[in-house]
C-alpha positions in Angstrom: -0.1 0.1 0.0 1.4 3.6 -0.8 1.3 6.1 1.7 -1.0 8.3 -0.3 -3.6 5.3 -0.3 -3.3 4.9 3.4 -4.6 8.8 3.8 -7.0 9.1 0.8 -8.7 5.7 0.8 -8.0 3.2 3.8 -6.3 3.9 6.9 -7.0 3.2 10.7 -10.5 1.0 10.8 -10.3 0.0 6.9 -10.9 -3.4 5.5 -8.1 -4.3 3.6 -8.2 -7.2 1.2 -5.2 -9.1 0.6 -4.3 -12.7 -0.9 -4.4 -14.1 2.4 -8.0 -12.8 3.2 -9.7 -9.3 4.9 -7.6 -7.8 7.6 -8.4 -4.5 9.5 -5.7 -1.7 9.6 -4.8 -1.0 12.9 -4.8 2.6 14.4 -1.3 4.4 14.9 -0.9 3.1 18.4 -1.1 -0.3 17.3 0.7 -0.2 14.0 4.4 -0.8 15.0 5.6 2.0 12.8 6.7 4.1 15.9 9.4 1.1 16.5 11.2 1.9 13.7 11.5 5.9 14.0 10.7 8.2 16.7 7.4 10.6 15.9 9.3 13.5 15.7 11.3 12.2 12.6 7.9 11.5 11.0 6.5 15.0 11.2 5.2 16.9 8.3 5.4 20.3 9.3 1.9 22.6 8.1 1.9 25.2 11.0 -1.2 26.7 9.6 -3.0 23.8 9.2 -1.9 22.5 12.7 -2.8 25.4 14.8 -6.1 26.2 13.0 -8.1 23.1 11.7 -6.2 20.3 13.8 -6.3 22.4 17.2 -2.7 22.5 17.8 -2.0 18.5 16.7 0.9 17.7 14.6 1.0 15.8 11.4 2.9 12.4 11.0 3.6 10.5 7.8 3.8 6.8 7.4 7.0 5.7 6.4 7.8 3.5 3.3 9.9 0.1 3.4 12.6 2.0 1.0 12.9 4.9 3.6 13.7 2.1 6.3 16.0 0.2 4.0 13.8 -2.9 4.5 12.6 -5.2 1.7 9.3 -4.7 -0.2 7.9 -8.0 1.4 8.8 -6.9 5.0 5.5 -5.8 7.0 6.0 -2.6 8.6 2.5 -1.7 9.6 0.7 -4.3 11.6 -3.0 -5.5 10.7 -5.4 -7.9 12.2 -7.3 -10.6 10.7 -11.4 -9.4 10.3 -14.0 -10.8 10.2 -13.4 -14.1 12.3 -16.1 -15.9 10.9 -15.9 -18.0 8.0 -18.2 -19.8 5.3 -17.0 -23.0 3.6 -18.7 -23.2 0.3 -18.2 -26.8 -0.2 -20.1 -28.1 2.9 -22.1 -24.7 3.6 -20.8 -24.6 7.4 -20.6 -21.0 9.1 -17.5 -21.4 11.2 -14.8 -19.7 13.3 -11.1 -21.2 12.9 -10.1 -21.6 16.4 -7.8 -24.5 18.5 -6.4 -25.2 15.0 -9.5 -26.3 13.8 -11.6 -25.0 10.9 -14.3 -26.3 8.9 -15.8 -29.1 10.9 -17.0 -31.2 8.2 -13.7 -30.6 6.2 -10.8 -33.3 6.9 -8.2 -31.8 8.8 -5.3 -29.9 7.1 -1.9 -31.8 7.2 -0.3 -28.3 8.5 -2.3 -26.0 10.9 -1.3 -23.2 9.0 -3.0 -24.5 5.7 -6.3 -25.0 7.9 -5.9 -21.0 8.8 -5.3 -20.1 5.4 -8.2 -21.8 4.0 -10.3 -20.2 6.8 -8.9 -16.7 5.9 -9.7 -17.2 2.2 -13.5 -18.4 3.1 -14.1 -15.1 5.2 -17.4 -14.1 5.5 -18.5 -11.0 3.6 -21.0 -10.0 6.2 -20.1 -7.5 9.1 -22.0 -5.4 11.6 -21.5 -1.6 11.8 -23.3 1.1 13.2 -23.5 5.1 12.4 -21.2 5.9 15.4 -18.2 4.3 13.6 -18.3 0.6 15.7 -17.6 -2.3 13.7 -17.7 -6.0 14.8 -18.2 -9.6 13.6 -22.1 -10.3 13.2 -23.1 -12.5 16.4 -24.6 -15.2 14.5 -25.2 -17.1 17.5 -27.3 -14.2 19.0 -29.3 -13.5 15.9 -30.6 -17.1 15.5 -33.6 -17.8 17.0 -32.9 -20.8 19.1 -35.4 -23.3 20.0 -33.8 -23.9 23.5 -31.5 -22.1 25.9 -28.8 -22.0 26.5 -27.3 -23.3 23.1 -24.1 -22.3 22.2 -22.9 -24.1 18.6 -19.3 -24.0 17.3 -20.8 -23.4 13.9 -23.8 -22.8 11.9 -25.5 -24.4 8.8 -25.5 -22.1 5.6 -28.8 -23.1 3.7 -30.3 -21.8 0.7 -28.4 -19.5 -2.0 -29.3 -17.8 -5.4 -28.9 -14.1 -5.6 -31.4 -13.2 -3.0 -30.3 -13.0 0.6 -33.9 -13.7 1.6 -33.0 -17.5 0.1 -30.5 -17.9 2.7 -31.2 -19.4 6.2 -28.7 -19.7 9.0 -29.6 -22.7 11.0 -28.3 -24.0 14.3 -27.2 -27.7 14.2 -28.0 -28.4 17.9 -31.4 -27.2 18.3 -32.2 -26.5 14.6 -33.3 -22.9 15.4 -32.9 -20.6 12.5 -32.8 -17.1 11.0 -33.5 -15.9 7.5 -30.5 -13.8 6.4 -32.7 -11.3 4.2 -34.7 -10.2 7.4 -31.5 -10.2 9.6 -30.0 -7.9 6.9 -32.8 -5.5 7.0 -33.1 -5.3 11.0 -31.3 -3.5 13.4 -29.2 -5.1 16.1 -27.7 -4.2 19.3 -24.1 -2.6 18.8 -21.2 -4.0 20.5 -19.4 -0.5 20.7 -16.5 -2.1 19.3 -13.4 -0.3 17.4 -11.3 -3.4 16.1 -8.4 -1.0 15.2 -8.1 0.2 18.7 -7.7 -3.2 20.4 -10.0 -5.4 22.4 -11.5 -2.2 24.2 -15.3 -1.7 23.8 -17.6 1.5 24.2 -21.0 2.1 25.3 -23.3 2.8 22.3 -26.7 3.7 21.9 -27.2 3.4 18.0 -28.5 0.2 16.2 -26.2 -1.7 14.3 -27.0 -3.1 10.7 -25.7 -6.1 8.9 -23.6 -5.2 6.1 -21.2 -6.4 3.3 -17.7 -5.6 4.4 -16.9 -4.4 0.8 -19.8 -1.7 0.8 -18.5 1.8 -0.3 -20.4 3.3 2.7 -18.6 0.9 5.3 -15.9 3.3 6.0 -15.4 6.8 4.2 -12.4 9.0 5.4 -12.7 12.7 6.5 -9.8 14.2 4.6 -8.4 17.9 5.7 -6.2 19.6 2.9 -3.9 22.7 3.0 -2.2 24.6 0.4 1.6 25.9 1.4 1.0 29.9 0.6 3.1 32.8 1.3 4.4 33.8 3.5 4.9 30.5 5.0 6.2 28.7 2.0 9.8 28.7 2.8 12.0 25.8 4.0 13.1 28.0 6.9 9.4 28.4 8.2 9.1 24.7 8.0 12.1 24.2 10.1 11.1 26.8 12.8 7.7 25.4 12.9 8.8 21.9 13.7 7.6 20.4 16.9 11.0 20.2 18.3 11.7 24.1 17.8 8.4 25.7 17.8 7.9 25.5 21.9 11.4 27.2 22.1 10.3 30.0 20.0 7.1 30.6 21.9 8.6 30.5 25.2 11.7 32.4 24.9 12.8 36.0 23.7 14.6 35.4 20.3 16.5 38.9 19.4 19.3 37.4 17.5 20.5 34.6 15.6 23.0 33.9 18.4 19.8 33.5 20.8 18.5 31.0 18.7 21.4 29.1 17.8 22.5 28.8 21.6 19.1 27.1 22.4 19.0 24.8 19.4 22.8 23.8 20.2 21.7 22.9 23.7 18.7 20.7 22.4 21.1 19.2 20.0 23.5 18.2 22.6 20.6 16.6 24.4 19.4 14.4 21.4 16.3 16.7 21.1 17.3 18.0 17.6 18.9 16.4 14.8 22.2 17.8 13.9 21.2 18.1 10.4 18.4 20.6 11.3 20.5 22.5 13.5 23.3 22.7 10.6 20.6 23.9 7.9 19.0 26.6 10.1 22.6 27.8 11.1 23.2 28.6 7.5 20.7 31.1 7.1 21.1 35.1 7.4 20.3 36.4 10.7 17.6 38.8 8.9 16.1 36.0 7.4 15.8 33.9 10.9 14.6 37.0 12.6 11.6 37.3 9.9 10.8 34.1 10.0 10.6 33.7 13.7 8.4 36.5 13.6 6.0 34.8 11.1 5.9 31.4 13.1 5.2 33.1 16.4 2.3 35.3 15.0 -1.1 34.1 16.1 -3.1 32.1 13.5 -6.8 33.2 14.0 -8.8 30.7 11.7 -11.7 28.8 13.5 -13.4 27.1 10.5 -12.7 25.7 7.3 -14.3 28.2 5.2 -12.1 30.9 6.8 -9.0 28.7 6.1 -10.0 28.6 2.4 -10.5 32.4 2.2 -7.0 33.2 3.4 -5.7 30.6 0.5 -8.1 32.1 -2.0 -6.7 35.7 -1.1 -3.1 34.4 -1.4 -3.6 33.1 -4.8 -5.5 36.2 -6.0 -2.2 38.3 -4.8 0.1 35.8 -6.4 -1.9 35.8 -10.0 -1.6 39.7 -9.7 1.8 40.2 -8.6 3.7 36.7 -9.0 5.3 34.8 -6.3 8.8 34.4 -6.8 10.4 30.7 -6.1 11.6 30.6 -2.8 14.6 28.4 -3.4 15.8 26.1 -0.3 19.4 26.2 0.8 19.0 22.2 1.1 20.1 20.7 -1.9 17.4 18.5 -3.3 14.7 19.9 -1.6 11.5 20.5 -3.5 10.1 24.2 -3.6 6.7 25.1 -2.0 5.0 27.6 -4.2 5.9 29.4 -7.3 3.7 31.7 -9.9 5.4 33.7 -12.7 3.4 36.9 -13.3 4.2 36.8 -17.1 2.6 33.3 -17.6 -1.0 34.8 -16.4 -3.3 34.8 -19.1 -6.9 35.9 -19.7 -9.6 34.2 -21.9 -13.0 35.5 -22.9 -16.0 33.4 -22.2 -19.1 32.8 -24.4 -20.7 36.2 -22.9 -17.7 38.1 -23.2 -16.6 38.1 -19.7 -13.2 37.7 -18.7 -11.4 34.6 -17.0 -8.1 35.1 -15.5 -5.8 31.7 -15.6 -3.0 31.6 -13.4 -0.6 28.5 -13.9 1.1 27.6 -10.5 4.4 26.0 -11.6 5.3 24.8 -7.8 2.4 23.6 -5.4 2.7 21.6 -2.1 -0.3 20.3 -0.4 -0.7 18.5 2.7 -3.3 16.1 3.3 -4.5 14.8 6.6 -7.0 12.0 7.3 -8.8 13.5 10.7 -11.2 10.4 10.9 -13.9 8.4 9.3 -17.6 7.6 9.2 -19.6 4.6 8.6 -23.0 4.0 6.9 -24.0 7.8 7.4 -21.8 9.9 5.7 -23.6 13.0 6.7 -24.8 12.7 10.1 -22.9 9.8 11.1 -20.4 10.0 14.4 -16.7 11.1 13.1 -14.3 8.4 14.5 -11.1 10.3 15.1 -7.9 9.0 13.6 -5.8 10.8 16.2 -3.0 9.4 18.3 -1.7 10.9 21.6 1.9 9.9 22.5 1.6 11.4 25.9 2.7 15.2 24.9 0.9 15.9 22.0 -1.9 14.9 19.5 -0.9 13.7 16.1 -2.9 12.8 13.0 -1.7 10.9 9.9 -0.9 12.9 7.0 0.9 13.0 3.6 2.6 15.9 2.0 2.5 15.6 -2.1 4.1 18.5 -4.5 3.1 19.2 -8.0 1.3 22.1 -10.2 -2.0 23.7 -10.6 -4.1 26.1 -12.5 -6.0 28.7 -10.8 -9.0 30.2 -12.5 -11.0 33.3 -11.3 -12.8 36.4 -12.8 -9.4 38.6 -12.5 -8.8 42.1 -11.0 -10.4 45.6 -12.0 -8.9 48.7 -13.0 -8.6 49.6 -9.0 -6.9 46.6 -8.2 -9.7 45.3 -6.1 -11.2 41.7 -6.6 -14.3 41.8 -8.9 -17.5 40.2 -7.1 -19.2 37.4 -9.4 -21.1 38.8 -12.3 -24.7 39.5 -11.7 -26.6 36.0 -12.0 -30.3 35.2 -12.5 -32.8 32.7 -13.4 -35.2 29.9 -11.3 -31.8 28.1 -10.2 -29.7 31.1 -8.7 -33.2 31.7 -6.9 -33.5 28.3 -5.6 -30.1 27.9 -4.4 -29.9 31.4 -2.7 -33.2 30.3 -0.8 -31.4 27.2 0.4 -28.2 29.2 1.3 -30.6 31.8 3.3 -32.8 29.0 5.0 -30.7 25.4 4.9 -33.0 24.0 7.4 -36.1 24.5 5.3 -34.5 22.7 2.5 -33.4 19.9 4.8 -29.8 20.8 4.5 -28.9 21.9 7.5 -26.1 19.5 7.7 -24.4 20.9 4.6 -21.9 23.8 5.0 -24.0 26.8 4.7 -21.4 28.7 2.3 -21.2 25.6 0.0 -25.0 26.3 -0.4 -24.2 29.7 -2.3 -25.0 29.9 -6.1 -21.6 31.5 -6.6 -19.9 28.4 -4.8 -22.3 26.1 -7.1 -21.6 27.7 -10.2 -17.5 27.5 -9.6 -18.0 23.7 -8.7 -20.0 23.0 -11.5 -17.5 24.7 -13.8 -14.8 22.8 -12.3 -16.0 19.4 -12.9 -16.6 20.6 -16.6 -12.8 21.9 -16.6 -11.5 18.5 -15.1 -13.0 16.6 -17.9 -11.8 18.8 -20.6 -8.4 19.4 -19.1 -7.8 15.4 -19.2 -8.1 15.1 -22.7 -4.7 17.0 -23.5 -2.9 17.3 -19.9 -1.8 13.7 -19.9 -3.2 13.1 -16.7 -6.6 11.1 -16.2 -9.6 12.9 -14.5 -8.9 11.0 -11.7 -5.8 12.2 -10.8 -6.9 16.1 -11.4 -8.2 17.6 -7.7 -10.4 20.3 -7.4 -10.3 23.2 -4.6 -13.0 25.5 -4.5 -13.0 29.1 -3.0 -16.1 31.3 -2.4 -15.8 34.5 -0.4 -19.5 36.2 0.6 -20.0 39.5 1.1 -21.1 40.2 4.7 -23.2 43.3 4.0 -25.1 41.8 1.0 -24.9 37.9 1.1 -26.2 38.0 -2.6 -22.9 39.2 -3.7 -19.8 36.9 -3.7 -17.0 36.4 -5.4 -14.7 32.8 -6.0 -12.3 30.7 -8.0 -11.2 27.1 -8.4 -7.6 25.7 -8.1 -7.4 22.5 -10.5 -4.2 20.8 -9.4 -2.5 17.4 -9.5 0.3 16.3 -7.1 2.3 13.4 -5.9 4.3 12.1 -3.1 8.2 13.0 -3.4 10.3 15.8 -4.1 10.2 15.8 -8.0 6.5 16.6 -8.1 4.9 16.5 -11.8 6.0 17.1 -14.8 4.0 20.3 -15.9 1.5 18.7 -18.2 -1.5 20.5 -16.8 0.4 24.2 -16.6 1.4 23.5 -20.3 -2.3 24.1 -21.5 -2.5 27.6 -20.0 -1.3 29.0 -23.6 -4.1 27.1 -25.3 -6.9 27.3 -22.6 -9.3 28.9 -24.9 -9.5 25.4 -26.3 -10.4 24.1 -23.0 -12.8 26.4 -22.6 -14.5 25.5 -25.8 -15.0 21.9 -25.0 -16.3 23.1 -21.4 -19.0 25.4 -22.8 -19.8 23.2 -26.3 -22.3 21.1 -25.0 -23.4 22.3 -21.6 -27.1 22.4 -22.9 -27.3 18.8 -23.5 -26.8 15.5 -22.0 -26.9 12.1 -23.5 -29.1 11.2 -20.6 -31.7 14.0 -21.5 -34.7 14.4 -20.6 -34.0 12.5 -17.4 -31.1 14.5 -16.3 -32.3 17.9 -17.8 -35.7 17.6 -16.0 -33.9 17.3 -12.7 -34.3 20.6 -10.5 -32.7 21.6 -7.2 -35.1 21.9 -4.5 -35.8 20.7 -0.7 -33.9 17.5 0.3 -31.9 17.4 -2.9 -28.2 18.2 -3.2 -27.9 18.6 -7.0 -29.5 20.4 -9.9 -29.4 18.8 -13.4 -26.2 16.6 -13.1 -25.3 13.2 -13.6 -22.3 11.2 -14.5 -22.5 11.7 -18.3 -22.4 15.3 -18.1 -21.0 16.5 -14.6 -19.9 13.7 -12.1 -16.1 13.0 -11.9 -14.2 10.7 -10.0 -14.5 11.0 -6.2 -10.9 11.3 -5.8 -10.9 14.5 -7.8 -14.1 15.9 -6.1 -14.5 17.4 -2.5 -17.7 17.0 -2.2 -18.7 13.6 -3.4 -20.3 14.7 -6.6 -22.8 17.0 -4.6 -23.8 20.8 -4.8 -23.6 20.8 -8.8 -26.3 22.4 -11.2 -25.6 22.4 -14.7 -28.9 24.7 -15.6 -27.1 27.1 -13.2 -24.0 27.3 -15.4 -26.1 27.4 -18.6 -28.2 30.3 -17.7 -25.2 32.1 -16.3 -22.5 32.0 -18.8 -19.3 34.2 -18.2 
């Protein structure tokens, strides 16, 4: 498994299908990765993200076998077998492998390992989960309606088959009590409160559990928090000073000269609390740069929610598009640049209605992604199960840093160098989204971030999906590898007014980043826009798609997999909050 898969798809509590059967991925405390490196050696520094959305928690990466100089076949992250129950399809026996015994009707294996391996490859596909995030084996002994009590059979008989669960009966071999699998699947059951990734501890739970298939898409959905590295905290020196081993010194001491800092870092290095290479690297910088970076790092970050976090990024991108953002070269050979915008590469293009779109290539980009937790069954109202690890001093979330390139698209700047608001929009679609933004509860959308219901946000989000599909044709990247980041800033005095933009980017782990296939299309972006708007009025799924309309208890206007939906790895909002007609009736 790649570290990027761990963060975006799997992670603690995920069921991983392998050649030797399914296994549950342990949390960091039970993973064993900290046996190879100290937690500060795995730290990813993103001070802005840590001190705002993560409430002071740090970020750690998952090491690779290559980094640890271990063979690819060496297991470095511990997992455990799950579920425990297996189904022998030859004899229709539902059993658990225990005491070196597997299926009661199969002959004993010559080698115990082969019996265990057979049971793992026959692992039952049904598990029990609840909206609070708990997961456990199905308690078959409890859901079967026994004809006498107590009755504790070692296995059950699986009777029936075919394509429908209602044709399957689970029968007790001792008392001949049974249960219909279809009825059990549709019923609610008592939750055991178990988080298998956290060991054997159980928690009290008042939610009903449901039987689910272990491969279901809603068995576990990761909650990802991402962050762009933007000026003025985009230099290597800022990252060094924000390291958990150093920032405590900066916040608790008066640092007035370079000598003050170096003296304290020397003490830490002598006590083995700071790597020597980090000390040497900081010492290479001039005093003026060090004191300026210390001031930035010690400055309080007053951001309380993700919307405000995005607004800061949006404004930084607008400034970079207007003034440029010179490459901040690291003093460390081979260290990747964090952010770069060349002002001369910014282009303007005219939309179908004559409005200007500003297209800004970002040739260097760093993105940090953190898996803050996951949800089961109910992706909206379900309880978030945190992936945080506490080392006794600080909390840590698993994360990943990636490098690449991107294209920022907005409506540009006016003559007075103040950002334009979004052009005036109209139509029934605009009014419906505006009503939902003003009264989310009346539309049954109280659980959706309110700012994401604003028609300007929906407009940019809809445009973003069409841009992703268009860019994938010539960029050399599949649409699944191009990600979006939607920005909207709403006028506090007049909520009908807002402005926004979208960043489309592709990144990958490692210092090399990507190869420029995305930003290479900026000079020919008029062709991209032509494809975007060419067939916005039609969909091969019409009239079914076109007749859809946004309204109460709906999360989309006209949109489907043919015309608007993209891969869920690309969309931040799970293909929700889209409206093709809103874009069609308000073309730029």
